[in-house]
C-alpha positions as CSV (number, residue, x, y, z in Angstrom):
1,M,-115.4,146.5,-5.3
2,S,-113.4,143.4,-5.9
3,S,-115.8,140.0,-4.5
4,D,-113.7,139.9,-1.7
5,V,-114.4,143.8,-0.4
6,T,-118.0,143.1,-2.0
7,T,-118.6,140.0,0.5
8,A,-116.9,142.0,3.3
9,V,-118.7,144.7,3.6
10,N,-121.9,142.7,3.0
11,T,-120.7,140.7,6.4
12,K,-120.5,144.2,8.4
13,L,-123.5,145.6,7.3
14,N,-125.3,141.9,8.4
15,E,-123.2,142.2,11.5
16,Y,-125.1,145.8,11.9
17,S,-128.4,144.9,11.4
18,F,-127.8,141.9,13.4
19,L,-126.7,143.9,16.7
20,M,-128.8,146.9,15.3
21,A,-131.9,144.5,16.0
22,P,-132.3,144.3,19.6
23,V,-131.4,148.0,20.1
24,E,-134.8,148.7,17.5
25,Q,-136.9,146.3,19.5
26,A,-135.6,148.0,22.9
27,M,-136.4,151.9,21.0
28,R,-140.0,150.6,19.8
29,E,-141.1,149.2,23.7
30,L,-139.4,152.7,25.1
31,Q,-141.5,154.3,22.8
32,L,-144.3,152.2,24.1
33,H,-143.8,152.6,27.9
34,R,-143.5,156.3,27.5
35,G,-146.5,156.6,25.7
36,M,-148.3,154.3,28.8
37,L,-146.7,156.4,30.9
38,R,-147.9,159.5,29.6
39,A,-151.4,158.5,29.6
40,R,-151.6,157.7,33.2
41,A,-150.1,160.5,34.4
42,E,-152.8,162.8,32.1
43,E,-155.1,160.5,33.7
44,E,-154.1,161.2,37.1
45,I,-153.5,164.7,36.7
46,H,-157.0,164.9,35.4
47,A,-158.8,163.3,38.7
48,L,-156.6,165.8,41.0
49,S,-158.2,168.6,38.5
50,P,-161.3,168.6,36.2
51,A,-160.7,172.0,35.4
52,L,-157.4,170.6,33.6
53,A,-159.1,167.8,31.7
54,T,-161.9,170.2,30.6
55,L,-159.3,172.9,29.5
56,S,-157.6,169.9,27.8
57,E,-160.4,168.5,26.1
58,A,-162.1,171.4,24.9
59,L,-158.4,173.1,23.2
60,E,-157.8,169.5,22.7
61,I,-154.2,169.4,24.0
62,S,-152.1,167.7,25.9
63,T,-152.2,168.6,29.4
64,L,-148.3,167.1,29.9
65,D,-147.6,169.3,26.9
66,L,-149.3,172.4,28.8
67,L,-147.5,172.1,31.9
68,T,-144.4,171.2,30.4
69,A,-144.4,173.9,27.8
70,P,-141.9,176.7,28.9
71,D,-144.7,179.3,28.1
72,R,-147.9,178.4,29.0
73,G,-149.4,181.4,28.1
74,A,-148.0,181.2,24.8
75,F,-149.2,177.3,24.7
76,L,-152.3,178.2,25.5
77,A,-152.9,181.3,23.4
78,E,-151.8,179.0,20.4
79,A,-154.3,176.1,21.4
80,L,-157.0,178.7,21.6
81,H,-156.4,180.5,18.4
82,R,-156.0,177.0,16.8
83,S,-159.4,175.8,18.6
84,Q,-161.6,178.9,17.3
85,L,-162.7,178.9,20.6
86,S,-163.5,181.9,22.9
87,I,-161.7,182.5,26.0
88,D,-165.2,182.9,27.5
89,T,-166.6,179.6,26.3
90,I,-163.3,177.7,27.7
91,R,-164.5,180.3,30.8
92,E,-167.8,178.7,30.7
93,R,-166.6,175.0,30.3
94,L,-164.7,175.3,33.1
95,L,-167.4,177.3,35.7
96,A,-169.4,174.1,34.6
97,C,-167.2,171.6,35.3
98,G,-166.9,173.2,38.8
99,E,-163.6,175.8,38.6
100,S,-165.0,178.9,39.9
101,D,-162.0,180.4,41.7
102,S,-160.8,183.6,39.4
103,E,-156.9,182.7,41.2
104,S,-157.1,179.0,40.1
105,L,-158.7,180.0,36.4
106,K,-155.1,182.6,36.4
107,V,-153.0,179.5,37.6
108,L,-154.3,177.7,34.5
109,G,-152.7,180.5,32.4
110,L,-156.3,181.5,30.8
111,P,-155.9,185.5,29.7
112,E,-158.4,187.9,31.2
113,A,-162.2,187.5,29.9
114,S,-162.6,189.3,26.9
């Protein structure tokens, strides 16, 4: 490349970098705010449903990920498999937190006891 072309290319590259800096900053800020929003939403959901909090903690999953999963049953099955906890252990933990209604446990997507 000639020096004129190299200079022009470098100028365009510098312009691009200059213009991208605020966009990249905005993206970082959006990611931060998204994380804060997720944390607040999960905290509020856990306050409304201690069973979801218990389930999330026991399986080490995000409550929001569970609730927004296209197939909650499959999501829970995978989480159960990964956790290596039995469904009975999870049910015991839910009962310990005060969740005693079997219909509520079904709504959470838990399979029948083994």
